[in-house]
N, C-alpha and C positions, 0 to 999 in steps of 0.2 A: 458568951463561951471562953473559957478557960484559954489563955496561953500560953505556951513553953516553951522557954530559948532550948534555940543550941546553936554552940558554938562552932566554926568551922575555919580552921586554920589552911589558907588559900595560899598554894606557894607556886607561884607563876603565872599571876595576872597580869604583867606585864607583856605578856604576848598576844597573839592577836588571838590565838583560842580560846586561852584563860579569861582573857578580858569581855572581848563578845560574848562567846559562847555561852561560858560557866559566869562567870561575876555576874555580867547586865542584864544576859536574857535568861538567866536560869536562878542564880541565889537571888539577886536583886529581883528577880520578877515575883518570887515566889513571898519575898518580905513586903512586896508592896499587894499582892494579891491578898494577903494576912494569913500566909504560912498556908501549910500542908495540913488535911481535916483526918485528924487519924480515928481510930475505932469508937474511943470512948468519947468522941465528940469536940475534943480539945481541938487546939491548931499548935501546929510546930512551928516557932520562925526562927529562920536560921539568922545567924549574927555572926558574919566574917571577919577575921582577920587578917588582911594584906600581909604577905610577906614575900619579899625578893631580895636583888642583889641591888636595885636602884633605889636608893632612899626618895630623889627627884622624883623620880617616875611613879612610885609609889604614893608621895604626896598629892602628885597632881592628880592622879587617879581617886582617890580618898576624897579629895576637896571637889572632883566634879561630881561626882554621884553621892555627897553628902556622907560620909563617912569619919569616924575621928581613929578607927584601930587600925596600925600599918605597922610593922617594922622590919627591919632586915636582919634581926635575931632569930633565927629558925628555932635553935635550941632554947630560947627563952618562953617562944611562943609554943612549943612544944611540951613547956614544963608547968603550963598554966592549966590546971586541971579544969578549970571553966569552957576549957575547948576541947569535945570530948571530941571532932571528929577534923582528918588531915586530908586536904587534895591537894593533888600533884601535878600541874600541867607545865612541870619545866621540860628543857630540852632532854632526850630519850637518856642521854650518859650522864646528868647530873639526877637522874629518878631513881635509881634502887637504893642508895646509901643515904636518900631523905627518908625514903619510905621505911627502911630498914631501923631508921630510927625512931620515926613515928612510931612501928608496932613495937619498939622497947619503951616507949612510954605509955603504952596501953590506949594510944588512940584507934579508932574505927578512920578505914583508909580507903578512899576513893579517889582514884586517878586515870589520866587519860592515858589512851594508846600508844605504842607496846610499852606493854609494861616495866620489859628490861630489855637491852639490848643482847642476850641470848637467853635461849628456854633455861639453859640450866640457874641463873639468875633467876629468871620466873618463877619456877617451881620453888628454889629455896623461898625467893619471899612469902610465896602461896603456903609453903609448908612452916616459916615462921610465923606466918597471921595465923594459921590454924592454932598452932600450940599454943598460943597467946592468948585465944579465944577471944580476939578482936574480928567485927564484921569489916568485911574488903571488897572491893568492887571495881571493875574495871567499864569506862565508856566503850557503849557498843553502840552509837547514836543511829547508825544507818534502819538498825532494828524498830529504830521509831518514827520513822520518817511515813507521810501520810502514803506515796506510792507503796510502800514495802507492807505498810500496814495491811491497805487494800489485798496486797499481793497472799499474803498471810490468810487474808479471809477467806480467799478461793481457794488456797490448798486445804484450808480445815475444812469446807464444804464441801471435798471433794469434786471441786469443779471440773480439774482436768482430768479424772481419771487414775490412769495409770501416767507420772511423770515419766517422759523421758528423755528431756535435755531441758539445759539452761544457758542462756546464751547471751554474756554482759559486754558494753562496752560502757570505760570511764575514761572522763579524761578532757583535754583540751589545751587550747597553744600557750604554753608559757612564754611569755617574753625573752628573751635575751639578755637584755639589759642594757642595749646597747641605746639604741632608736628609742627607747620602751620602757621604762620599768619593769620589771619583772613582776609578777602580783604571788610568787612564793619566794622565802627564803633562799640565800645560795646555800646556806648547809643543806639547803635535801639533796644538791648535786656532787656534794665532797662523802665521799666514801669513808672517809678518816673521821669524818663529824656524825658519822651515822646515819648518812642519807640515804635516797634511791628510794625507787617506788615500790620495789617488792618488801621491803620493812615496813615502808608505810602503809600500802594497800591489801597485801595479803592478811595483814590480821583482820582489815575490815571484811574481806572478802571467806575468813574460816566461818567467822560466827552469824554472815550472812547466810551460808550456806547451809552450816550445820543446824541455827533453828530455824531457816524456813524450809528446807527440806529432805535434808538427812543428813548424816554425818561425811567428812571427808575421809577417804579412803587412800585415797593415793592423789599423785601430783604430778606434772610433768610442766616446767617452765622453761621459757626463754626469755633473757631480757635483751636491750640492746641500750646504747646511750649513744641517739640521733644527733644528740647536740653536744659537739665534744668541746666547746670553747662557750663561757657567759662572762657577763658584767655583774661583780659584788652590788652592795648596797653604797661602799663608797666608789663606784666608779671603775672601780680597777677588773684587770679582765683576771680570769681564773681556768683552770683546767676540768674538766668535768668529771670527775674519778667516778660516780655511781650512776646507774642506772638509770634513765629518765622513759623508757617503754618498758614493759613486759607483758608476753604471752601465754599464761598460764590457762592448762587441762586438768580439770579434776575428778576423778572416780568417787562418786557418793553411793550411801546405802542404796540397795534395790537398783544397782545398775544403772541411776541417773548418770548422765555425762556433763560437766559446766564446762563453760569456756568462756573465760574473762579476760577481755583486752583491756590492759591500763597504760596509758598514755601521757604526760605533759607535752608531748610534743606531735601533735594532732589536732587538726581543726574541726570544729563542731558541726555535721550536716545530721542534727537529731533534734528532738522537739526536748530534753533536756542532758545534763550533763553525763547523766549516768541512767544507761536503760537495761533492762533485764528482762529477754523474754524467754518465754517457758511455754514449752508445746509439749499436750498430752494426749492420750490416745482421746478425747472427748472435748476435748479444746485446748486454747492459748492464753496468751496475756501477753503483755508489754505492760512494764513497771518501769516508772523515773520515780524521780526525787518526791511529787506530788500527785501525779496522775497515773491513772493504770487502766488501759485496755481489754478486753477479750475479744476472743471471736468462737464461739462454738462451733461445734462440727455441724451442725445445721447452716450455720453462714458460713462456711467455709464454700469460696468458689472454687470451681472446675478448670484451673488453667491448663493448656498442651502448649508444650514449648515450640515455638516456629517464629523465630526471627524475620520471616520475611515479611511479615504483618504489624499493622500496627500495634499496640498493645491493646485490650479489648475489655483491659478490667483497671477499674481505679481502687488498687487494693484495700486503701487504708479506710474506704466508704464501708466496708464488710467489717468494720471494727467498733463495738460500743464501749463507750465509756462507764466504768464501775462510778457510783455515785460516791459522795464522802458519806451519807447517813449519820456523821455525828461529826464532830468539831475537834480537830487536831491542832495539836498544840504544836508549840517548838520541841522535838525532839528530845534535844539535850535537857531541857527543864522535865519534859516528865519522866528522864531515866534518873535524876537528882530526887524529883519526889518519890520515886520508888525507892530510892535508896537511904531517903530520909526515914521513910515509914520502915524499910528494913532494920534502921538503926534504933528506932523508937518503940517499934512494936514487934519487930523481929518477924515482920511480914515479908514473905515469900521475895528472893531476888536471885538468880540464876547465872546473873553476871561478876562473879568473882573471879579471885587472882587465877583458879585453875583454866577459868575460861582465857582468860589473856594470855597465858602460857602456852594455849592451843592457838592462837593468835602468833604469836611468836617463834612457833615449831614449824607451822607451816609456811614463815617469809623465811628461815632459815633452809627448811629442806627446798624451797622452791629456789632458793639460790645455789644450793649443793645439784637442784636437779639441770640445772643451766651451766653451771660448770664442770658436770658430770657426762652433761648430753644424755639422759637418761631419767625413766620412770623411777619414783619412789612410792614406797608404803608411807602410812601415816601410822605411828604406833599410838596406842593411848598413853596417856599421861595419866598421872595421879600423887596423889601427895599423902 
């Protein structure tokens, strides 16, 4: 079977997400499996070029994973015509100028979310990419989680009947950094460094809601900084200027109401770090990262409110698990494969820069709703 090389400039692989999810579990995993099979039967094999600001870290990563291509010179990397894709997993504040330079260099671009620090810049990047005629995409990984794919299967099958509501819980306790190290970097809690859970998670909730249930038409949000002081990576105390919790309500197409709580200051009492319950006229489902359970109306118990007696129901026993029925690969890797096919043979890929701009837009509106304490409509975006 014929192999075709495709060079990928990977900027930001010294960070947790760039290294683990994108380089190791996606691009290198695709290489290890022999590439991506294209429609003509050939295999497209990625060849990464690692880019970053810390030469020692880049050299260490390249050595550990058996690679010899790395550089601290982004402009030099962009000038190489043998590398046709640029990937960005840097801090959000650094992303836009690098992506703009990649567009000017004629590279196809795939990057982490948020696409930019504000929707105006995100739309600018989308317009530049469109005008340049390059392929472009934004990571929307949660759509490719096993639990969400099972949930989407239920939606497509008509299992729910008319969907009434969606209720989500996301989060976990991030240690303050004093007696145990924090599981998230300190910049997440500083507004001046573009931190905050609304910017981080509302980009996710936008594509999850849009692609699973219906377009988000309005938003109401309340944020909170539950932990006002934390300890950073150097052991120094700092003030948290960004919110660590957000409580959002969204109005979707068809009158569906979605409520999603996001928090880095909550202790988990559920099966997974993320649960999404969907209730419809014919049935309900609870999906997590990997699992999905359903309750059809014929299996729904008939509780009557009576606090004076012991609860006669074991409610969880009336739910049935949705079987896998297929092998679920790493969600980041699955989307990488789709983007590579999009570049190589123009296969469909809906997760473009405009989609990324919609996520940034919802985060902006969530912050504004919190500030102004009111509902806000979500206008259509276009380039």
